[in-house]
C-alpha angles and dihedrals in degrees: 000000000000123000094253092050091049091051091049091049091049090051091050091049092050091047091052091050090051092050091048091047091049091050091051091049091053090053090054093053114094115256122257117277093262089055096064101110121245113241116255095190136046113314109245101170135033120192122189140161126056098010129131099214126059135169103176121043107296095343143075110229124194136196120200093265092055091052091049090050090061089068134270130257122191128190137159122230143144119248133198088242102051138053119250129339114334128195115224127192125189147110119305112250086221092058092045091051092047091048091055095042094248111154106152145012134049134313117213106209118200130192132209090264091051094255104151134188134178116236121189114236085230087077088068096093137135108276090020134112126330134201095241119209097167128054115190088348095305131105113252119238121214087257089056097049095273173156084053127012124179102226129181121204090251096176095046097058124033090208087068091060095083135106093243090057092045089053089055092053094097120180129198085037115184107156142038122189116192122208119184119219 
């Protein structure tokens, strides 16, 4: 192969890599608002406010299947409200925030009984809290703090062993309202 041909082949290869990389990047970008699926099952979570994706009026509503489709995170930790080490499985708050285009501000979390707490979006980090829907491999009933419980990996990060974090660990969660700064 001549020098010019080799240079041309290298350029083509680099161009192909760029096109493939761009295609992969597009796959990673959240879908347009009209592409957020509509829940087929019972709605377990409603998110409103400063979000970029919606599927029902001014809100994003999720059934359990939609939450599971965002990816699962599992960790084991003790909590002030349970005995012994518990295993929790759910969707990462970081992934949920990224999916909805939430990058800053405050999330007002509200439970079935109207208990509400403000959570900074800065808590939505890798290795941070999850919206747990399984405890020890089982769905959580309303009686057992479900169906959704915001759980931090308390034992994995000493910073999560504080009263302010415990107050953010809302169970029977049904609504999130996002307010940008």
